[in-house]
C-alpha positions in Angstrom: -6.9 21.5 6.5 -10.0 21.2 8.6 -9.9 25.0 9.8 -10.5 26.0 6.1 -13.7 23.9 5.4 -16.7 25.5 4.0 -18.4 25.6 7.6 -15.9 28.0 9.2 -17.5 30.8 11.0 -14.7 32.9 12.5 -15.9 36.4 13.8 -13.2 38.5 11.9 -15.1 41.8 12.5 -15.0 41.1 16.2 -11.4 42.2 16.2 -11.6 45.0 13.7 -10.8 47.7 16.3 -7.7 45.9 17.3 -6.7 45.4 13.5 -7.3 49.1 13.0 -5.1 49.9 15.9 -2.3 47.6 14.9 -2.4 49.1 11.2 -2.4 52.5 12.7 0.7 51.8 14.6 2.5 50.3 11.7 1.5 53.1 9.3 2.6 55.7 11.8 5.9 54.0 12.4 6.4 53.7 8.5 5.7 57.4 7.9 8.0 58.6 10.7 10.8 56.4 9.5 10.3 57.5 5.9 10.6 61.2 6.8 13.2 60.8 9.4 15.5 58.0 8.1 14.4 57.9 4.5 15.1 55.0 2.0 18.3 53.4 1.1 17.8 54.2 -2.5 19.9 52.2 -5.1 21.9 53.5 -8.0 18.7 53.6 -10.0 17.5 56.5 -8.0 20.7 58.2 -6.7 23.0 58.0 -9.7 26.3 56.2 -9.9 28.3 53.4 -11.6 27.8 49.7 -11.5 30.9 47.5 -12.5 30.7 43.7 -12.7 34.0 41.9 -12.9 35.0 38.2 -12.9 38.1 36.4 -11.3 39.7 33.3 -12.3 39.4 32.0 -8.7 36.9 32.8 -5.9 37.0 36.4 -5.2 38.0 37.9 -1.8 35.3 40.6 -1.2 37.1 42.1 1.8 40.2 42.6 -0.2 38.2 44.2 -3.0 36.7 46.6 -0.5 40.1 47.5 0.8 41.6 47.9 -2.7 38.7 50.4 -3.4 39.2 52.4 -0.2 42.8 52.9 -1.0 41.9 54.8 -4.2 39.4 56.9 -2.2 36.2 55.2 -3.6 33.9 55.3 -0.6 30.3 54.1 -0.3 30.8 51.1 -2.7 28.7 48.1 -2.3 30.6 44.9 -3.1 28.9 41.5 -3.4 29.1 38.3 -5.3 26.8 38.1 -8.3 25.7 34.6 -9.4 29.0 32.9 -8.2 31.9 33.4 -5.9 34.1 34.4 -9.0 31.9 37.1 -10.1 31.8 40.5 -8.2 29.4 43.3 -8.7 30.5 46.7 -7.5 28.0 49.5 -7.0 29.5 53.0 -6.5 28.0 56.3 -5.9 29.3 59.3 -8.1 33.0 60.1 -7.4 34.1 63.6 -7.5 37.7 62.7 -8.1 37.1 60.3 -11.0 35.3 61.0 -14.4 32.3 58.7 -14.9 33.7 57.3 -18.1 37.0 56.3 -16.4 35.6 54.7 -13.2 35.4 51.3 -14.6 39.0 51.4 -16.0 40.3 52.7 -12.7 38.6 50.1 -10.6 39.8 47.3 -13.0 43.4 48.4 -12.9 43.3 48.6 -9.1 41.8 45.2 -8.7 44.4 43.7 -11.1 47.3 45.6 -9.4 48.0 42.7 -7.2 48.5 40.2 -10.1 45.0 38.9 -10.0 43.5 38.1 -13.4 40.3 40.3 -13.6 37.9 40.6 -16.5 35.3 43.3 -16.8 31.9 41.7 -17.6 29.6 44.7 -17.5 29.2 48.4 -16.7 26.3 50.8 -16.5 26.0 54.4 -15.3 22.8 56.3 -14.1 23.1 60.0 -13.8 21.6 61.9 -10.8 19.1 63.7 -13.0 17.8 60.4 -14.3 17.6 59.0 -10.8 15.6 62.0 -9.7 13.1 61.6 -12.6 12.7 57.9 -11.8 11.7 58.8 -8.2 9.1 61.1 -9.4 7.8 58.9 -12.2 7.6 55.9 -9.9 5.7 57.8 -7.2 3.3 59.2 -9.8 2.8 55.7 -11.2 1.6 54.4 -7.8 -0.8 57.5 -7.4 -2.3 57.0 -10.9 -2.7 53.2 -10.2 -4.6 53.9 -7.0 -6.9 56.5 -8.7 -7.7 54.1 -11.6 -8.5 51.3 -9.0 -10.9 53.6 -7.1 -12.7 54.5 -10.2 -13.0 50.9 -11.4 -14.2 49.6 -8.1 -16.7 52.4 -7.8 -18.1 51.6 -11.2 -18.2 47.8 -10.5 -19.5 47.9 -7.0 -20.3 51.0 -5.0 -18.2 54.0 -3.8 -18.0 52.6 -0.3 -16.3 49.5 -1.7 -14.0 51.7 -3.7 -12.9 53.6 -0.6 -12.4 50.3 1.2 -10.3 48.8 -1.4 -8.0 52.0 -1.9 -7.6 52.3 1.9 -6.4 48.6 2.0 -4.0 49.3 -1.0 -2.5 52.5 0.5 -2.1 50.6 3.8 -0.1 47.8 2.1 2.2 50.3 0.1 2.9 52.5 3.1 3.8 49.5 5.3 6.0 47.8 2.6 7.8 51.2 2.1 8.1 51.5 5.8 9.6 48.1 6.1 12.4 49.1 3.6 13.0 52.4 5.4 13.2 50.7 8.9 15.5 47.8 7.7 17.6 50.0 5.3 17.3 47.4 2.6 18.2 48.8 -0.8 15.3 50.3 -2.6 15.7 50.1 -6.4 13.5 49.8 -9.5 12.8 46.0 -8.9 11.3 47.0 -5.5 9.1 49.7 -7.1 8.0 46.9 -9.6 7.2 44.6 -6.6 5.1 47.4 -5.0 3.0 47.7 -8.2 2.7 43.9 -8.2 1.6 44.0 -4.5 -1.1 46.5 -5.5 -2.5 44.1 -8.1 -2.3 41.0 -5.9 -4.0 42.8 -2.9 -6.7 44.3 -5.2 -7.5 40.8 -6.6 -7.8 39.4 -3.1 -10.1 42.3 -2.1 -12.3 42.0 -5.2 -12.9 38.3 -4.5 -14.2 39.2 -1.0 -16.2 42.1 -2.2 -18.0 40.0 -5.0 -19.1 37.5 -2.4 -20.2 40.4 -0.2 -22.3 41.7 -2.9 -24.0 38.2 -3.6 -24.6 37.6 0.1 -26.4 40.9 0.6 -29.0 39.8 -2.0 -29.2 36.1 -0.6 -29.0 36.8 3.1 -32.0 39.2 3.1 -32.6 39.0 6.9 -28.9 39.2 8.0 -27.2 42.4 9.3 -24.2 43.8 7.4 -21.8 42.5 9.9 -23.2 38.8 9.4 -23.1 39.2 5.7 -19.5 40.5 5.6 -18.3 37.9 8.2 -19.9 35.1 6.3 -18.4 36.3 3.0 -14.9 36.5 4.5 -15.3 33.0 5.7 -16.5 31.6 2.5 -13.4 33.0 0.7 -11.1 32.2 3.4 -9.8 28.9 2.0 -9.2 30.5 -1.4 -7.3 33.4 0.3 -5.1 31.3 2.3 -4.2 28.7 -0.2 -3.4 31.4 -2.8 -1.3 33.2 -0.4 0.6 30.0 0.6 1.3 28.9 -2.9 2.5 32.3 -3.9 4.6 32.5 -0.8 6.4 29.2 -1.5 7.5 30.5 -5.0 8.6 33.7 -3.4 10.7 32.0 -0.8 12.4 30.0 -3.5 13.2 33.2 -5.3 14.5 34.9 -2.2 16.8 32.1 -1.2 17.8 30.6 -4.5 17.1 33.3 -7.1 20.4 35.3 -6.7 21.2 38.9 -5.7 19.6 40.5 -8.6 16.0 39.7 -7.6 16.6 39.6 -3.8 15.1 42.9 -3.0 12.3 42.2 -5.5 11.4 38.9 -3.8 11.8 40.4 -0.2 9.3 43.2 -1.2 6.7 40.7 -2.5 7.0 38.5 0.5 6.2 41.4 2.8 3.6 42.7 0.5 1.7 39.3 0.2 1.6 39.0 4.0 0.3 42.6 4.5 -1.9 42.3 1.4 -3.7 39.2 2.8 -4.1 40.7 6.2 -5.5 43.9 4.6 -8.1 42.2 2.4 -9.6 40.6 5.5 -9.2 43.1 8.4 -9.0 46.4 6.6 -10.9 46.5 3.3 -14.2 45.0 4.4 -14.3 46.5 7.9 -13.6 49.9 6.3 -16.6 49.3 4.0 -18.7 48.3 7.0 -17.6 51.5 8.8 -18.8 53.5 5.8 -22.3 52.2 6.4 -22.7 49.7 3.5 -26.3 48.3 3.3 -28.3 46.0 1.0 -29.9 49.0 -0.5 -26.6 50.3 -1.8 -26.2 47.2 -4.0 -29.7 46.8 -5.2 -30.1 47.6 -9.0 -32.2 50.7 -9.6 -35.7 50.1 -10.7 -36.4 51.0 -14.3 -39.9 52.3 -15.0 -41.4 50.5 -18.0 -42.9 52.8 -20.8 -46.7 53.0 -20.2 -46.5 51.5 -16.8 -48.6 54.3 -15.3 -51.5 53.3 -17.6 -51.4 49.6 -16.4 -52.3 50.6 -12.8 -55.9 49.7 -11.8 
């Protein structure tokens, strides 16, 4: 991979205005979609019942949906789970059926045509619990961003702190916007993926910031733009190779990991792409826009005891 050798000298900051404009468009589209269309929340957040059944032969999903419609169960999501003989049915709360009886009614309906159906699993989430999960999940992300800002400010400098949190907020908003625009189900696994994206993106950003801090002290005559560009180029091979190897694993999970972690893998795939982009084109340019200089990173001079008496 010759374009990732140590002598690369791509001018990333030259296109920072275009990158900011692109990110602004994506963020605005995500926010508009979130407040107008909303998210397709899973049962973890909305409340409802999940029933998992197994057939002796391959299940006819279309027939299962028709049988549920005949008993006025609307809004059910029917899909295979692990194999063609296992069916997972997600249903919102039903006004005409007691929650404790939903699984029995569904099982009796599916077996009414003579099919041999066995219930494998059942779970129920109430609407109150789902609402609490929404609030606590959002609070968890806010607390994570605040803690990250404090950590980066203490380890580096407040301008780096703002740049890192700006990049992380950028990543979270765009990933959430993706789920809103595409109407992919948003459940607890996706929320976990969002927190994982924050950690991944932060690690990428810290690597670049660490090199920027070193280069500010080594490249004494260079401008801040030259220092930041050089630092991004020096960490480019590590950034790209890490992202590629992680993406290979996530693609395997997405295509072969089964329906349970499908949304989780999809969120991480989008998050890795956006996070890699933001660590290069958002975090460092934001820090530059705030006016970072070598003086900001110089350790404070400590006056030695009795130093004033040593002066000639």
